C-alpha positions in Angstrom: -14.2 -22.6 26.2 -17.2 -22.9 28.5 -19.5 -25.9 28.6 -22.2 -24.2 26.5 -24.5 -26.5 24.5 -24.2 -26.3 20.7 -27.6 -24.4 20.6 -26.0 -21.7 22.8 -22.9 -21.3 20.6 -22.8 -18.8 17.8 -20.7 -19.2 14.7 -19.8 -17.1 11.7 -20.9 -18.8 8.4 -20.9 -15.9 5.9 -18.9 -12.8 5.3 -20.0 -10.0 2.9 -17.5 -7.2 2.3 -17.8 -3.9 0.3 -14.6 -2.1 1.3 -11.5 -0.1 0.3 -9.7 -3.5 0.2 -12.1 -4.9 -2.4 -15.6 -6.2 -2.9 -16.1 -9.8 -1.6 -14.3 -11.6 1.2 -11.7 -13.2 -1.1 -10.4 -9.9 -2.6 -10.5 -8.1 0.8 -8.6 -10.9 2.6 -6.0 -11.1 -0.2 -5.4 -7.3 0.0 -5.1 -7.4 3.8 -2.6 -10.2 3.7 -0.6 -8.5 1.0 -0.6 -5.2 2.9 -2.1 -3.5 -0.1 -3.5 -0.1 0.9 -6.7 1.2 -0.5 -5.9 4.9 0.2 -5.8 7.7 -2.4 -6.9 11.3 -3.0 -10.6 11.9 -2.4 -12.6 11.5 -5.6 -16.1 11.8 -4.3 -15.9 15.6 -4.2 -13.4 18.4 -4.6 -11.4 18.3 -1.3 -8.8 20.8 -2.4 -9.9 23.3 0.3 -10.0 20.7 3.1 -7.1 20.0 5.5 -7.4 16.3 5.0 -7.7 15.5 1.3 -7.2 11.7 1.2 -9.4 8.8 2.0 -10.0 5.0 1.7 -12.8 5.0 -0.9 -14.6 1.9 -2.2 -13.6 1.5 -5.8 -15.7 -0.2 -8.5 -18.9 -0.4 -6.5 -22.1 -0.4 -8.7 -25.2 -0.6 -6.5 -27.3 -1.8 -9.5 -25.3 -5.0 -9.5 -27.0 -5.9 -6.2 -30.1 -3.6 -6.0 -33.1 -2.8 -8.2 -32.7 0.7 -9.7 -35.9 2.1 -8.2 -35.0 0.8 -4.7 -31.4 2.1 -5.0 -32.6 5.6 -5.8 -34.3 5.6 -2.3 -31.1 4.6 -0.5 -28.1 6.6 0.6 -24.7 5.1 -0.4 -24.3 3.7 3.1 -27.5 1.7 2.8 -26.6 0.6 -0.7 -23.3 -0.8 0.6 -25.1 -2.5 3.5 -27.6 -4.2 1.2 -24.9 -5.3 -1.2 -22.7 -6.7 1.7 -25.7 -8.5 3.1 -26.3 -10.2 -0.2 -22.7 -11.2 -0.5 -22.8 -12.6 3.1 -26.0 -14.6 2.5 -24.4 -16.1 -0.7 -21.1 -16.8 1.1 -23.0 -18.6 3.9 -25.1 -20.7 1.4 -28.1 -19.5 3.4 -31.6 -20.0 2.0 -34.0 -17.5 3.5 -37.5 -19.0 3.8 -40.7 -17.0 3.0 -41.6 -16.9 6.7 -38.2 -15.8 8.1 -39.4 -15.1 11.6 -36.2 -16.6 13.1 -33.8 -14.5 11.0 -33.1 -10.9 12.0 -30.4 -8.2 11.7 -28.4 -5.7 13.7 -26.7 -3.3 11.3 -25.1 -0.2 12.6 -23.6 3.1 11.4 -22.0 6.1 12.9 -23.8 8.8 11.0 -26.4 7.4 8.6 -27.0 9.0 5.3 -24.2 11.6 5.2 -24.3 12.6 1.6 -28.1 12.7 1.5 -28.2 15.0 4.6 -25.7 17.4 3.1 -27.5 17.5 -0.3 -30.9 18.0 1.4 -29.5 20.8 3.6 -28.0 22.5 0.6 -31.4 22.3 -1.2 -33.1 23.8 1.8 -30.7 26.8 1.8 -30.6 27.4 -1.9 -34.2 26.5 -3.0 -36.3 26.5 0.1 -38.1 24.0 2.4 -40.7 22.9 -0.2 -37.9 21.6 -2.5 -36.5 19.1 0.0 -37.1 15.5 -1.3 -39.9 13.6 0.4 -37.6 10.6 0.7 -34.7 12.6 2.2 -35.6 11.7 5.8 -35.8 7.9 5.3 -32.6 8.1 3.4 -30.8 9.9 6.2 -31.9 8.2 9.4 -29.4 5.8 10.9 -31.6 2.7 11.2 -32.4 2.6 7.4 -29.4 0.4 6.5 -30.9 -2.3 8.8 -34.4 -1.6 7.5 -33.4 -1.9 3.8 -31.5 -5.2 4.5 -34.6 -6.6 6.2 -36.9 -5.5 3.4 -34.6 -6.6 0.6 -34.1 -10.1 1.9 -37.4 -10.7 3.8 -36.1 -10.9 7.3 -38.9 -10.8 9.9 -36.9 -11.5 13.1 -35.4 -9.0 15.5 -34.2 -5.8 13.8 -32.0 -3.1 15.4 -29.3 -0.5 14.8 -26.7 0.3 17.4 -25.0 3.7 17.4 -21.8 3.9 19.4 -19.6 5.9 17.0 -16.6 3.9 15.9 -17.5 0.9 18.1 -21.0 0.6 16.4 -20.6 -2.5 14.3 -18.7 -4.4 17.0 -21.6 -3.7 19.3 -23.9 -4.9 16.5 -22.1 -8.2 16.2 -22.0 -8.7 20.0 -25.7 -7.9 20.5 -26.7 -10.0 17.5 -24.9 -13.0 19.0 -26.6 -12.4 22.3 -30.0 -12.3 20.5 -29.3 -15.8 19.2 -28.0 -17.1 22.6 -31.2 -16.0 24.4 -33.3 -17.9 21.9 -34.9 -14.9 20.1 -33.4 -15.9 16.7 -31.6 -18.7 14.9 -29.7 -16.6 12.4 -28.7 -12.9 12.5 -27.1 -10.7 9.9 -24.9 -8.2 11.7 -22.3 -5.5 10.9 -22.2 -2.0 9.7 -22.1 0.5 6.9 -20.7 4.0 6.5 -20.3 6.5 3.6 -18.8 9.6 5.2 -16.4 10.7 2.5 -18.4 13.8 2.1 -17.6 17.6 2.4 -19.2 18.2 5.8 -18.4 14.9 7.4 -14.7 15.2 6.5 -14.6 18.8 7.6 -16.2 18.1 11.0 -13.9 15.1 11.6 -10.9 17.1 10.7 -12.0 19.8 13.1 -11.6 17.3 15.9 -7.9 17.3 15.1 -7.9 13.5 14.7 -7.2 13.2 10.9 -3.9 12.8 9.0 -2.8 15.7 6.8 -0.2 13.5 5.0 -1.9 14.4 1.7 1.2 13.9 -0.4 1.5 10.3 0.7 -2.0 8.7 0.9 -0.7 5.1 1.1 1.7 6.0 3.9 -0.7 8.2 5.9 -2.4 5.6 8.0 0.4 4.4 10.3 -0.8 2.9 13.6 1.7 2.6 16.4 4.4 4.5 14.3 6.2 7.3 16.0 5.4 9.7 13.1 1.6 9.0 13.0 -0.5 12.1 12.8 -4.1 10.9 12.8 -6.5 8.6 11.0 -7.5 8.4 7.4 -11.2 8.2 6.7 -12.7 5.1 5.0 -16.1 3.9 3.9 -17.7 0.5 3.4 -20.4 -2.0 4.2 -19.6 -5.3 5.9 -22.1 -7.9 7.1 -21.5 -11.2 8.8 -24.0 -14.1 9.0 -24.2 -15.4 12.6 -25.9 -18.8 13.3 -26.7 -21.1 16.1 -23.9 -23.7 15.9 -26.2 -26.7 16.0 -28.3 -25.5 13.1 -25.2 -24.5 11.1 -23.8 -28.0 11.5 -27.1 -29.6 10.7 -27.4 -27.8 7.3 -23.7 -28.6 6.5 -22.6 -24.9 6.5 -18.9 -24.1 6.3 -18.0 -22.5 9.6 -15.5 -19.7 9.5 -15.0 -19.3 13.2 -16.9 -19.0 16.5 -18.0 -15.7 17.9 -17.5 -16.9 21.5 -17.3 -13.8 23.6 -18.4 -10.1 23.8 -17.4 -7.4 26.3 -18.5 -3.8 26.5 -17.6 -1.0 28.9 -17.4 2.8 29.1 -14.5 5.0 29.8 -16.7 7.8 31.3 -13.7 10.0 30.7 -13.7 12.4 27.7 -15.9 13.2 24.6 -13.1 12.2 22.2 -10.0 11.0 24.0 -9.7 7.5 25.5 -8.5 7.0 29.0 -4.7 7.1 28.7 -4.2 3.9 30.7 -6.8 1.9 28.7 -8.3 0.8 32.0 -11.9 0.2 30.7 -10.6 -1.2 27.4 -8.8 -3.8 29.6 -12.1 -4.5 31.4 -13.9 -5.0 28.0 -11.2 -7.6 27.1 -11.7 -9.4 30.3 -15.5 -9.4 30.0 -15.3 -10.7 26.4 -13.2 -13.6 27.6 -15.2 -14.3 30.7 -18.5 -14.2 28.8 -17.3 -17.1 26.6 -15.5 -19.0 29.4 -12.3 -18.5 27.4 -8.9 -19.1 29.0 -7.0 -15.8 28.7 -3.8 -17.6 27.9 -5.4 -18.9 24.7 -5.3 -15.4 23.1 -2.8 -15.5 20.3 -3.9 -12.6 18.1 -5.5 -9.2 18.4 -6.7 -7.0 15.5 -6.4 -3.7 17.3 -8.6 -0.6 17.0 -5.5 1.4 16.4 -6.7 4.4 14.4 -3.2 6.0 14.1 -3.9 8.8 16.6 -1.2 9.7 19.2 -3.4 9.1 22.3 -5.5 6.2 21.1 -2.8 3.8 19.9 -0.7 4.0 23.1 -3.7 3.7 25.4 -4.8 0.5 23.6 -1.4 -1.1 24.1 -1.6 -0.2 27.8 -5.1 -1.8 28.0 -3.9 -5.0 26.4 -1.0 -5.3 28.9 -3.3 -4.5 31.8 -5.9 -7.1 30.7 -3.5 -10.0 29.9 -0.3 -9.2 31.7 3.0 -8.1 30.3 4.4 -11.6 29.9 1.6 -12.8 27.7 1.1 -9.5 25.9 4.6 -9.7 24.6 3.7 -12.9 22.8 0.5 -11.8 21.2 0.5 -11.1 17.4 -1.0 -7.7 17.1 -2.2 -6.2 13.7 -3.8 -2.9 12.9 -5.6 -3.4 9.6 -6.7 0.2 9.5 -3.3 0.8 8.0 -4.6 -0.8 4.8 -8.4 0.0 4.9 -8.6 3.2 7.0 -11.1 4.2 9.6 -14.5 3.3 8.2 -16.3 4.6 11.3 -19.5 2.7 12.0 -18.4 0.0 9.5 -14.8 -0.4 10.7 -15.5 -2.9 13.5 -17.4 -5.3 11.2 -14.6 -5.1 8.6 -12.0 -5.8 11.3 -14.1 -8.6 12.8 -14.3 -10.2 9.4 -10.5 -10.0 8.9 -10.1 -11.4 12.4 -12.4 -14.3 11.7 -10.5 -15.1 8.5 -7.2 -14.9 10.4 -8.5 -17.6 12.7 -9.8 -19.7 9.8 -6.7 -19.4 7.8 -4.2 -19.3 10.8 -2.6 -16.3 9.2 -2.1 -12.8 10.7 -2.3 -9.8 8.4 0.3 -7.0 8.8 0.3 -3.5 10.0 1.9 -1.5 7.2 3.8 1.8 7.5 5.1 0.8 11.0 8.6 2.1 10.3 9.6 3.4 13.7 7.7 2.0 16.6 6.6 4.5 19.2 8.2 3.6 22.5 4.8 4.2 24.1 3.4 1.3 22.0 6.0 -1.3 23.1 4.9 -4.5 24.8 3.2 -6.7 22.1 4.4 -8.6 19.1 3.7 -6.1 16.2 3.2 -7.9 12.9 4.7 -6.0 10.0 4.5 -8.7 7.3 1.9 -11.4 7.0 2.7 -14.4 9.1 1.4 -18.0 9.6 0.5 -18.2 13.2 -1.4 -20.7 15.4 -4.5 -18.9 16.6 -6.8 -20.4 19.2 -8.5 -17.1 20.2 -8.3 -13.7 18.6 -9.7 -10.5 19.9 -11.1 -7.6 17.8 -11.4 -4.2 19.6 -13.5 -1.1 18.8 -13.5 2.2 20.7 -15.8 5.2 20.0 -16.0 8.9 20.8 -17.9 9.2 24.1 -15.9 6.4 25.7 -17.7 3.4 24.1 -15.6 0.2 24.2 -16.4 -3.2 22.6 -14.3 -6.3 22.3 -15.2 -9.6 20.5 -13.5 -12.9 21.2 -13.4 -15.0 18.0 -12.2 -18.7 18.4 -11.2 -21.6 16.2 -14.1 -23.9 16.1 -13.9 -27.0 18.3 -17.2 -28.9 18.1 
């Protein structure tokens, strides 16, 4: 670790999860460790005519538990999950938000914004005409509104932003939020992402990219990162928010620190609209930048929660990137998990969900498993794939996110050493 002063270090003090693994950090972490999949047939709509008919849906989510009825009616499901997750994170952190919260802000991302609202509004336009489209449709659809609703609900007056980088969005949100704190523009930031894309158009469009699994008869076994028989990702949804704080202030108020968000690296493949570079070259550069930004010894990396969506090209390129970044000898010792096997690909929320599980792995010194890894693809050899939960000494863990368009983001999350 670099010689940063405490005021320049950023720690995670709260985790709020609304996910296919459960609601609340305790339930989500228990499900991840147990390798308990949240997959099943789509219930949000009739998917019988779709090629992909399975998803990781959030079960048992009632927005009115967290949000006033009138306000909830003006939010898309994605914003509802973001607001709920933010409340859970604030509670988990024991954070008291003052009336003049000028030093508390948020960076909350998404991939698509209000998917269901957009589809419903477009259908209304076609069937009933332009004058029947709801006046609140636009603010329910636009991508920045999850961040806006969180700030309005909890009275945050600090920096407020939304980063859109497809499936890397919420990792970029966390990295940028940490940098906002380090440069002195805020003391506390709520950061993460939300996505609710289990909708007819969104699923059809994603399936048209030929990236989704059609293992409809086996939902639990369909998301199988690194497995030789993988045939694409399974869509998920959720909202996950983390509370990031200046370390000195967190210590001063007696907060329980989960882990330190010590490094952040971002690069671009500049290669293809949907496919990663096969050698993972720029993914490797993102890993190196994340470590360098925190002054972190690369040999301290003990665990990686991989992006690993369960696509043929993506999983193999990611392993190549890890080996390139850290060397074959060290890569072979790194405990690698792909938690999308149990929670699916939650698009703009997936990075925050995986970052939360990575932070908990560091805090608990436990590595969650990759399930459904029955026959390892020879192209994914070179790391220590974790197939059952394992106690593991973790000094530094990496969490990776890669998005269509070539966006790469990596966070380095460390065990706290004051």
